[in-house]
N, C-alpha and C positions, 0 to 999 in steps of 0.2 A: 487384431489390434484395434483399439478405439479410434474412430475417425477424427474425433476432436481432442485437442491437447491443450493443457493449461499449466503454467508454472505459477506457483504461489510462493512469493518471497515473504518469509515470516509465517510459514505454514504451521508452526507449533504454537503460535499465540492464540488468543481467544477468537479473534476474527479470522485469522488464518486457518485454524482448525475447522471452523464452521464452513469456510470456503472449500477446503479439501473435501469435507464430508458432502457438501451440496453438489459439487461437480462430479464426484465419484458416483453419487446416487443417480446422476443423469447419464451415466455411462461414459464419462470422459476419462482419458488418461491424465493423471495428475502427478506432477513433480513438485516436491517441496524443497525450498532452500531455507535452511535455518541452522542454528548452532547445534541442534540435535535432530535425530530422524523422526519423521512422522510414520507411525505404523500403518496409517490409513492410506498414505500416498503410494502410488505405483513405484516411484523412484525418489531418491533423496540426494541432494547435494549438501554436504555438511560444511558449514562456514567455519573455518579455523580462526580462533580468536587472534587478533593482531592489533597492535597500536598504530600500524601504518596502513593508510588507506590504499595505496597503490599495491601493496602486497595482498591485502584481502580481496581487492577488486580483481587482480590478476588471477588469484586462486579460484574464485567463483566463476569468472569468465571462462577459464580453461576447463574447469570441471563440467560446466554446462555444455560447452562445445563438444566435449568427449561424450557426454550423455546423449545429446541430440543428433550428432553427426550432421547429415544433410536434411533431417526432419525439421519442419517449421511448426510453430505452435500458433494456436488461435488467439491466445490471450496470455498476458503476464500481469498478475495481480500483486502489486507491492503493498502489503498490509503490515509490514514491519514498522515498529515505532515504540513509543513509550512516553511517559510524562515525568517531568521533574519541575518543581517550583523554584522560586528564589529570585529576588530582585538583583540589580547590579551591585547592591551593597552586601549581599549575602556572602558569607565565608565559603559557601559551596558553589559560587557562581562558576568558577572555572571548571570544576569537576562536572557539574550538571550541564553546562553548555557543551562540553566535550562529549558527554554521553548522548545528549539530544542530537548533536550533529552526526554521531556515529549511527544512532538508531534510525534516524529519518533521512538525512542527506546522503550518507554513504549508500544506504540500501536503495534509495530512489535513483541515485546516479548510476549504480550498477544495473538496476532494472532497466533504465532507459537505454543504456548501451546494449544490453541483451536484446531489447526490443528491435534495435536497428539491425541486429545480426540474425535474429531467429524468429521474428514475428512474421506471420503470413501477410501478404497484401490485404488490406481491409481488416486487419487484426486490431486488438484492443490492449492498451496498456493503462492500468489504473495506478495512481499514486495516492498517498495518504497525507492530506493536509489537515488543517483545523480551522474552524470558523473563527476561533479566537484570534488567529493570526491575521485576520483581515484588518485588525486595528491594533493599537498598542497593547502590550502584555507586560505591564510594569512588574507584576508579582511573579512572573514566570518568563524571565528574559531569554534564557537559553532555548526554551521550548518554542516561544514565539518566533525567534530568529530562525530556527531550523525549519519550522513549518512554513514560514514566509518564503524561504529558499525553495521549498518543494513547490509552492504555488508558482514561483517564477520559472522553475524548470518545466512545469506542465505547460505553461504558456509558450515557452520557447520551443517545445516539441511540436507545437501546432504550426510553427513557421515552415515555409516551403523548403528551406535549406537545413532542416533539422536532422536529416538522415533517417527519418522514419520511413517505413515501407509505404508504397502508394496506397492511399485510401485508409491507412491505419489511423487510429485515434488515440490520443493521450488525454485522459480525464482524471482529475483529482477529486476525491471526496473530502468534504470539510465537515466532519461531525462536530457536534457540541459535546455530547457524552454518549459513548457506546455502552450498552447494557451488558457488561462483562462481570464474571464472578469477582474479579479483583476490585472493580469499582463498587460493587454492592458491599463488599467487605469493608472498604474504607469510607464509604458514604452511605451507611446503612439507613440514615434518616432522610435521604433525598427523595424527591418525587420521581419514582421509576417510570411513571407515565410520560415523562419528558425525555427519557433516554431512548436512543435508537436501538431496536433489536438487531442482533447479529444476523438473524434469518432474513430480515429485510435487506440488509446490505448484500448478502450472498446471492439472494434471488435477483436483486437489481443488477449485480455484476453479470449473472447468467443471462439475463434479458439483453444487456448491452452487448454481450458477445455475439448474439444473433441479430443485432441491429434494432431490437425492440426498444424504443424510447432512448436510443443512445444519443447523448449530447454531442455537440460539435467538439472536435478536437481542441484542446486548450481550455475547456470549460472547468470551472471550479464549482463543484456541486455541493451546496450546503445541505446537510441532512437535518431537517427541522422536524422535531417530534413534539407533539402536544396531545395530551389525553390518549396516549397509546397509538396515535396516528402519525405516520411519517410522510413527509414530502421532500423530494429532492429539488432544490431551487438554485438556479445558477446565480452566482455572485456577479454583480455588475462591475 
């Protein structure tokens, strides 16, 4: 059995799939949490659709506990999420705000609880925020609200009484635009050189798991890409 273990929440998405592939290639045991199974992961926890947060959270928490037993994991990577636009005047405000909350806040909250239960001392939890949510997001109100909540959760996890294991770190990534097939499809005329490659993020996560350039717990790491070069810069 592999010595190192990672859970990827959202392992069927573009970034999640890349993380599953990257850690598998490094010889890690990988579990995927998503609405459908990842064929590349060692194990899968299938999230059952639910309109009730407590029901979905309880289901995922129970299934992960059954899967892991007494085993601890080195990292939990929450890369679930999505995007929806719309101002507070939009007829789709309620629907999109609800979707953004489910995709970002539900998954981040569940991942954080799983970290308190199953992460090794010194382990790593990553959450997915957004650089845009460091300021107002008038044209995408629901998205900005949800991502700002993820930033707050990350900072809270760095507090001494957060319940995180000793020495464990919670770090949020704040991308501008990730270079995904879906983004290329819908923004075909954009400057791809300013988009952050998925490979960069997966390798960065892998380095952080071993302590290489790992930011302090509670850090909000902006992913700044220009001319095809990416830097991770802590938000102040």
